[in-house]
N, C-alpha and C positions, 0 to 999 in steps of 0.2 A: 810235607815240606818239599817233596820231590816235584819239580815242574811237570805239569800235565803233559807237556810235549814229549816227555821221556817215556810215555806209555803208548801202547797201541790205541788207536782212536776209540775203539769200543770200551777199553778199560778207562780211558780218560773221561768218556761220557758217563760211565758208571761211577767214577769218583765225583763228578759234578752232581750226578743224581743223589749220590749218598749225602753230599753236603746239603742239598735241598731238603732231603728227608730229615736230616739233623735240625735244620732251621725250622721246618714245619712242626717237627716233634716238640721243639723248645717253646713254640708259641701256641700249641694246641690247649684250649681251655680245660678240657677233661684231664689231660695229662698234668696240667699245672695243679689241679686238685690232688692228683695222686702224689705228685712231688711234695705237696704240703703235708699229706698224710705220712710220707716217709721221713720228713725232716726231723722229727723228734729223735729218731734213731740214727739218722745218717747225715744230718746237717747239710753241708755243701755237696755231699755225694749223693744226694737223693736222686738225681737224674741218672747217675750211673746205675744205681740199684734198680731204678724203674726200668731201665733198658733190659736188665737181666730178668726182672720180675715179668715183664710183658711176654717173655718167651714161654713162661708157664701157661699163660692164658691163651696165647696163640697155639701152642702145641696141644692144649686140651680142647681147643675148638677146631682143630685142624680138619676133622671130617666134614664140618659144616662150611669150610672155607675152600677146600681143595678137593678135586677128584682123585688126587694122588695119595696113596697111603703114606703116612708120616715117616716111618722108619726108612723105606726106600728113598724117599725124598731127601732125608737127612744124609744118607750114605752117598747119594748122588752129589749133594753139596760138598761133602768131604772130598769126593773124587775130583770135583771141579777145582777145589782149593789145591789139591796135590798137583793137578795138571798145570796149574798157574803158579806153582810154588816160587819160581824165579822172579815173579812180579810182586811177591809179598814183601812187606817191610821186614827187616832182619828179625825184629821181635817175633813176628808171626812165623817166620821161617823156622825159628828155633822152637816155638811152642806148638806148631801144628801137629807133629807126631803125637804128642801127649794128648792134645785135644781130641784127635781121632781115636787113638787107642783107648782113651777113657770114655769115648762117646759122650762127650760133654753136652752136646745139644740134645741128645736122647735123654739125658738125665734131667733136662729142664721140664720134662713132663710131670715131675713131682715136686712138692714143696721141699722135700728132703734134698733133692738134686740141686734146686735153686739155692738152698742154704749151704750146701757143700761148696758151690761155686763162690758164694759170698764169703765163706770161711777161708777158702784159698786166697781170695782177693785180700782179705783182712790180714793174712799172714805175709803177703808178698807186696802190699802197697800200704798206703796210709788210710785205706778204707776202715772205718770203725767196725769192730767185731760185735755186730748187732743182729745176728741171724735169729735169735729168739724173738726179737721185736718184729721181724718180718713174719715169722710163723704166726704170732698173735694178730698182726694186722690182716694177714690173708684170711685167717680164720674168722675174724670179725667182719671183714669187708669184701669177701670173695666175689659175691654177686655184683656188688657195685663196681669194683675194679674190672671185673670181666666185661660188664656193659660198657664201661668207658674205653677199654681196649678195643673192643669190637666196633664202637662208634669211631674211634680213631683210625682203625684200619680201613673202614669205609671212606673216611675223609681223606686219608693220605693217598689211598688208591686213586680216588677221583682226581686229587691234586696232581699226582704223577702222570696219570693219563693225559690230563690237560697240558701239563708242562713238557713231558718227555715222550708222550704217546707210547707208553709202556705200562704194563700191569703184571702182577705176579701170575705166572703161568698157570692157567686153569682156575684161578681163584674166581669165586662167585660172590664177591663182597656186597654187591648191590642187593643181594637176596639173603644176606647173613641174618642170623636169629635176632640181631639187635634192631633190624629194620623191618 
């Protein structure tokens, strides 16, 4: 809700790009299928859960996507958040220390870590407490969801290159295992 003019130009551009990513994500056919798969356990929160769940597949495919090792990349991300702390919304300013201390993104490499995050969200928000549902869904549809996520990453990277002339640093999505 803060006007974009309140931010440095590069941050404002990043916010616009983030909004474009959200829009693209909401309209991607493969992700629509994943949201339908999540709806029995999460109803209107299927998109929120899918966003968390995608991190599992991205982190587990990381070596095929990026030349940079996963853990140092995550720590560099945390460092960038800390450096830009004053630009974060108050909620994230308050929660950033815990996110870093707990290595929340690093925990997304496992189903248990994803479920921990969903359990935390269920106790602090109106998200349904349905992590056993997610475990079963992943067990049954892991390869299908992984293929959809990799296809999505290819599609969104292509779209962001066209729209913003930017791609994830070092990513080689055009040659990902899904293609």
